[in-house]
C-alpha positions as CSV (number, residue, x, y, z in Angstrom):
1,X,0.0,0.0,0.0
2,X,1.3,3.4,-0.8
3,X,1.8,6.4,1.5
4,X,-1.0,8.2,-0.3
5,X,-3.3,5.3,0.6
6,X,-2.3,5.3,4.2
7,X,-3.1,8.9,4.3
8,X,-6.5,8.2,2.9
9,X,-7.0,5.5,5.6
10,X,-6.1,8.1,8.3
11,X,-8.6,10.6,6.7
12,X,-11.4,8.0,6.8
13,X,-11.2,7.1,10.5
14,X,-10.4,10.6,11.9
15,X,-12.2,13.2,9.6
16,X,-8.8,15.0,9.3
17,X,-8.0,17.0,6.1
18,X,-5.3,15.4,3.9
19,X,-2.7,17.9,4.9
20,X,-3.5,17.1,8.7
21,X,-3.3,13.4,7.9
22,X,0.1,13.8,6.2
23,X,1.4,15.6,9.3
24,X,0.2,12.7,11.5
25,X,1.9,10.1,9.2
26,X,5.1,12.1,8.5
27,X,5.5,12.8,12.2
28,X,5.1,9.0,12.9
29,X,7.7,8.2,10.2
30,X,10.2,10.8,11.6
31,X,10.2,9.2,15.0
32,X,12.0,6.3,13.5
33,X,14.9,8.7,12.8
34,X,15.1,9.7,16.6
35,X,18.5,8.2,17.2
36,X,20.2,10.6,14.5
37,X,18.3,13.8,15.4
38,X,19.2,16.6,17.8
39,X,15.7,17.9,18.4
40,X,12.2,16.7,17.8
41,X,8.8,18.5,18.0
42,X,6.0,18.0,20.3
43,X,2.7,17.2,18.5
44,X,-0.3,18.6,20.3
45,X,-3.7,17.3,19.4
46,X,-6.6,19.5,20.4
47,X,-10.3,19.6,19.9
48,X,-13.7,19.2,21.4
49,X,-15.0,15.8,22.8
50,X,-16.0,13.2,20.2
51,X,-13.8,14.7,17.4
52,X,-11.4,11.9,16.9
53,X,-8.5,12.9,19.2
54,X,-8.2,9.6,20.8
55,X,-8.4,7.7,17.4
56,X,-5.3,10.0,16.2
57,X,-3.4,9.0,19.3
58,X,-4.2,5.3,18.8
59,X,-3.0,5.5,15.1
60,X,0.3,7.1,16.4
61,X,0.7,4.6,19.1
62,X,0.7,1.9,16.4
63,X,3.0,3.8,13.9
64,X,5.5,5.6,16.0
65,X,8.8,4.1,17.2
66,X,8.8,2.5,20.7
67,X,5.5,4.1,21.7
68,X,4.2,4.4,25.4
69,X,0.8,5.4,25.7
70,X,-0.7,6.6,29.1
71,X,-2.9,9.2,30.7
72,X,-1.7,12.4,32.3
73,X,-4.8,12.7,34.6
74,X,-4.0,11.5,38.2
75,X,-0.4,10.4,37.1
76,X,2.2,11.7,39.5
77,X,5.2,13.7,38.3
78,X,7.5,10.7,39.1
79,X,5.2,8.1,37.3
80,X,4.8,10.3,34.2
81,X,8.5,10.8,34.0
82,X,9.1,7.0,34.2
83,X,6.8,6.5,31.3
84,X,8.8,8.8,28.9
85,X,10.9,6.5,26.6
86,X,14.3,7.5,25.5
87,X,14.5,7.5,21.7
88,X,10.8,6.5,21.8
89,X,7.4,8.2,21.6
90,X,5.4,9.1,24.7
91,X,1.7,9.3,23.8
92,X,-0.2,11.1,26.6
93,X,-4.0,11.5,26.9
94,X,-5.2,14.3,29.0
95,X,-1.7,15.9,29.2
96,X,-2.8,19.3,30.5
97,X,-1.1,18.5,33.9
98,X,2.3,17.3,32.5
99,X,5.1,19.4,33.6
100,X,6.5,21.7,30.8
101,X,10.1,21.0,32.0
102,X,9.7,17.4,31.0
103,X,8.5,18.4,27.7
104,X,11.5,20.8,27.1
105,X,13.7,17.8,28.0
106,X,12.0,15.7,25.6
107,X,12.3,18.1,22.7
108,X,16.0,19.0,22.9
109,X,18.6,16.2,23.0
110,X,21.3,18.6,24.6
111,X,19.1,19.2,27.7
112,X,17.5,15.8,27.8
113,X,19.6,14.5,30.8
114,X,17.8,14.6,34.2
115,X,19.2,13.8,37.6
116,X,17.3,11.0,39.3
117,X,17.7,8.9,42.4
118,X,17.1,5.4,42.1
119,X,16.8,2.5,44.7
120,X,20.0,0.5,44.9
121,X,21.4,-2.2,47.2
122,X,22.9,0.3,49.6
123,X,19.9,2.7,49.5
124,X,19.2,5.6,46.9
125,X,21.8,6.0,44.2
126,X,22.1,9.2,42.1
127,X,21.9,8.6,38.4
128,X,20.6,10.4,35.3
129,X,17.6,9.8,33.1
130,X,17.8,10.5,29.4
131,X,14.3,11.9,28.2
132,X,15.0,12.9,24.6
133,X,12.2,11.5,22.2
134,X,8.9,12.3,20.5
135,X,5.9,13.5,22.6
136,X,2.2,13.5,21.5
137,X,-0.2,15.3,23.7
138,X,-3.9,15.3,23.9
139,X,-4.6,18.7,25.6
140,X,-7.7,20.8,26.0
141,X,-5.7,24.0,25.5
142,X,-2.5,24.9,23.7
143,X,0.8,25.4,25.4
144,X,0.8,27.6,28.3
145,X,4.0,29.3,27.2
146,X,5.1,30.8,24.0
147,X,8.4,28.9,24.2
148,X,6.7,25.5,24.3
149,X,4.2,26.6,21.5
150,X,7.0,27.4,19.1
151,X,8.4,23.8,19.7
152,X,5.0,22.3,19.0
153,X,3.0,21.2,16.0
154,X,-0.8,21.5,16.4
155,X,-3.5,19.2,15.0
156,X,-7.1,20.6,15.5
157,X,-9.9,18.2,15.3
158,X,-13.5,19.0,14.5
159,X,-16.7,17.0,14.1
160,X,-17.0,15.3,10.7
161,X,-19.9,13.1,9.6
162,X,-19.3,9.7,8.0
163,X,-16.1,8.8,9.9
164,X,-15.5,5.2,10.1
165,X,-14.6,3.1,13.2
166,X,-10.9,2.5,13.7
167,X,-9.3,-1.1,13.0
168,X,-5.9,-0.6,14.5
169,X,-4.7,-3.9,12.8
170,X,-4.8,-2.2,9.6
171,X,-2.1,0.3,10.5
172,X,0.1,-2.5,12.1
173,X,1.2,-3.3,8.7
174,X,2.2,0.3,7.8
175,X,4.9,0.5,10.7
176,X,7.5,-1.4,8.9
177,X,7.0,0.5,5.8
178,X,7.6,3.9,7.7
179,X,10.6,2.3,9.4
180,X,12.1,1.3,6.0
181,X,11.3,4.7,4.6
182,X,13.0,6.5,7.6
183,X,16.0,4.2,7.2
184,X,16.9,6.0,3.9
185,X,17.0,9.6,5.4
186,X,20.2,11.0,6.6
187,X,18.9,12.1,9.9
188,X,22.3,13.2,11.3
189,X,22.3,16.0,8.7
190,X,18.8,17.3,9.4
191,X,19.3,21.0,10.5
192,X,18.4,21.9,14.1
193,X,19.4,25.5,14.2
194,X,18.2,27.5,11.1
195,X,17.8,30.9,12.9
196,X,14.0,30.3,13.2
197,X,12.7,28.3,16.1
198,X,9.4,27.6,14.1
199,X,11.4,26.3,11.2
200,X,13.6,24.2,13.4
201,X,10.4,22.6,14.9
202,X,9.3,21.3,11.5
203,X,12.7,20.1,10.3
204,X,12.1,16.2,11.1
205,X,8.8,16.1,9.4
206,X,10.1,18.1,6.4
207,X,13.0,15.7,6.1
208,X,10.6,12.8,5.9
209,X,8.3,14.4,3.3
210,X,11.3,15.4,1.2
211,X,12.5,11.8,1.3
212,X,9.0,10.4,0.0
213,X,8.9,13.3,-2.6
214,X,5.8,15.2,-1.3
215,X,6.6,18.5,-2.9
216,X,3.0,19.8,-2.4
217,X,3.2,19.3,1.2
218,X,6.8,20.8,1.5
219,X,5.6,23.9,-0.5
220,X,2.5,24.4,1.9
221,X,4.6,24.2,5.1
222,X,7.3,26.5,3.6
223,X,4.6,29.0,2.7
224,X,3.2,28.8,6.2
225,X,6.5,29.3,7.8
226,X,7.4,32.3,5.6
227,X,4.3,33.9,6.4
228,X,4.8,33.4,10.1
229,X,8.4,34.8,9.7
230,X,7.1,37.9,8.0
231,X,4.4,38.4,10.6
232,X,6.9,38.4,13.5
233,X,9.4,40.5,11.6
234,X,7.0,43.3,10.8
235,X,4.9,43.0,14.1
236,X,1.7,42.0,12.5
237,X,0.9,39.4,15.2
238,X,-1.7,40.7,17.6
239,X,-1.7,40.6,21.3
240,X,-4.0,37.6,22.5
241,X,-6.0,39.9,24.7
242,X,-6.5,42.5,22.0
243,X,-7.7,39.8,19.5
244,X,-10.2,38.3,22.0
245,X,-11.5,41.8,22.7
246,X,-11.8,42.4,18.9
247,X,-13.9,39.4,18.4
248,X,-16.1,40.4,21.3
249,X,-16.4,43.9,19.8
250,X,-17.2,42.7,16.4
251,X,-20.0,40.6,17.7
252,X,-21.4,43.0,20.1
253,X,-21.6,45.8,17.5
254,X,-22.8,43.9,14.6
255,X,-25.9,45.6,13.4
256,X,-25.1,49.0,14.9
257,X,-26.7,48.8,18.3
258,X,-24.6,47.3,21.2
259,X,-25.9,43.9,22.3
260,X,-26.4,43.0,25.9
261,X,-24.6,39.8,25.5
262,X,-22.8,37.5,22.9
263,X,-22.3,33.9,22.9
264,X,-18.9,32.6,23.9
265,X,-18.8,29.9,21.3
266,X,-19.0,32.6,18.6
267,X,-16.2,34.6,20.1
268,X,-14.2,31.4,20.1
269,X,-15.1,30.7,16.4
270,X,-13.9,34.1,15.3
271,X,-10.6,33.6,17.3
272,X,-10.0,30.1,15.6
273,X,-10.5,31.7,12.1
274,X,-7.0,33.3,12.7
275,X,-4.2,30.7,12.2
276,X,-2.2,31.9,15.3
277,X,-5.2,31.4,17.5
278,X,-6.6,28.2,15.8
279,X,-5.6,26.0,19.0
280,X,-7.8,28.1,21.4
281,X,-10.7,26.3,23.2
282,X,-13.9,27.9,24.4
283,X,-12.5,27.4,28.0
284,X,-9.3,29.3,27.3
285,X,-11.1,32.1,25.4
286,X,-13.5,32.4,28.3
287,X,-10.7,32.8,30.7
288,X,-9.2,35.6,28.7
289,X,-12.5,37.3,28.3
290,X,-12.9,37.3,32.1
291,X,-9.3,38.6,32.6
292,X,-9.9,41.7,30.4
293,X,-13.0,42.6,32.3
294,X,-16.2,41.0,31.0
295,X,-18.6,38.6,33.0
296,X,-19.3,35.2,31.6
297,X,-22.4,33.5,32.6
298,X,-24.4,30.3,31.7
299,X,-27.9,31.1,30.3
300,X,-30.1,28.4,29.2
301,X,-27.2,26.0,28.4
302,X,-25.2,28.6,26.6
303,X,-22.0,30.4,28.0
304,X,-22.7,34.1,27.3
305,X,-20.3,37.2,27.5
306,X,-22.2,40.1,29.3
307,X,-21.3,43.3,27.5
308,X,-22.8,45.8,30.0
309,X,-23.1,49.1,28.2
310,X,-21.3,51.1,25.6
311,X,-19.1,52.9,28.0
312,X,-17.9,49.6,29.6
313,X,-17.3,48.2,26.1
314,X,-15.3,51.2,25.0
315,X,-13.4,51.5,28.3
316,X,-12.1,47.9,28.1
317,X,-10.9,48.5,24.6
318,X,-9.1,51.8,25.3
319,X,-7.5,50.0,28.4
320,X,-6.1,47.3,26.2
321,X,-4.9,49.8,23.7
322,X,-7.1,48.6,20.8
323,X,-7.5,50.7,17.6
324,X,-10.9,50.6,16.1
325,X,-13.2,52.9,14.3
326,X,-16.0,52.2,16.8
327,X,-13.9,53.3,19.7
328,X,-13.0,56.4,17.8
329,X,-16.5,57.3,16.7
């Protein structure tokens, strides 16, 4: 079976786009080159319940090198650390509580050594754990820090009709094929310091895609990285709080008269329409909405942002330094 056919199988059981399915497949392929790499990206799978996140993790559990799948919920720091395979793939359900320090150790081989006390014949002995490897996370929200976000690749799931049930056995036969493909990549010469952290993050996946000749995928990722570089260079990326306020303002003033409230789900939808905020959940947006000064309540099953009056809406915008025609009217 060809790699394109494997991609189609992933699409059928997850509802992902072809591009997202390729990210999943090429990420899995690149894990088989971990021994030769200096850095490896974190893959963060996000989405609402029932949108296929667990299916994606199960596929990766089958396809990735030396995978260890466990849940972060209720798992102690020490237990989680012990589940992180060196030169392998940690696949973590409900990973919001996993320490970011461990994730940095996983990402960068140069800082992957971690002091550790183990029980020996004469009591505790000081040793070191090597934590470098691939990490796949199922999280409700994106990375808490910009530093971690720039080392991560995000997959955003959504509800799709007609998704087929997963038969994990179908993917078992693909793992050897990925390992064989990975064996022909010169992983030790994959760059890890290009001058752009975002570009560094993608290098193992791009190396695998280049090896299989997927020029269309390579071009799409390079275009995305170029846009991101230009946005950062010219200051075109907006502060998160300003962006959330802008979404609230747009919904509250749509139609001329200021509304008494707007539904949080629509604020979140507007945020997600921008690539840099595509990973934001309703819960995270709701937290930011409260932080900037609005009240959020549950009304007849829907979470709503209470606007107050025009003066309050304008006051919050001016305090955030937002430039908008409505504020300058």
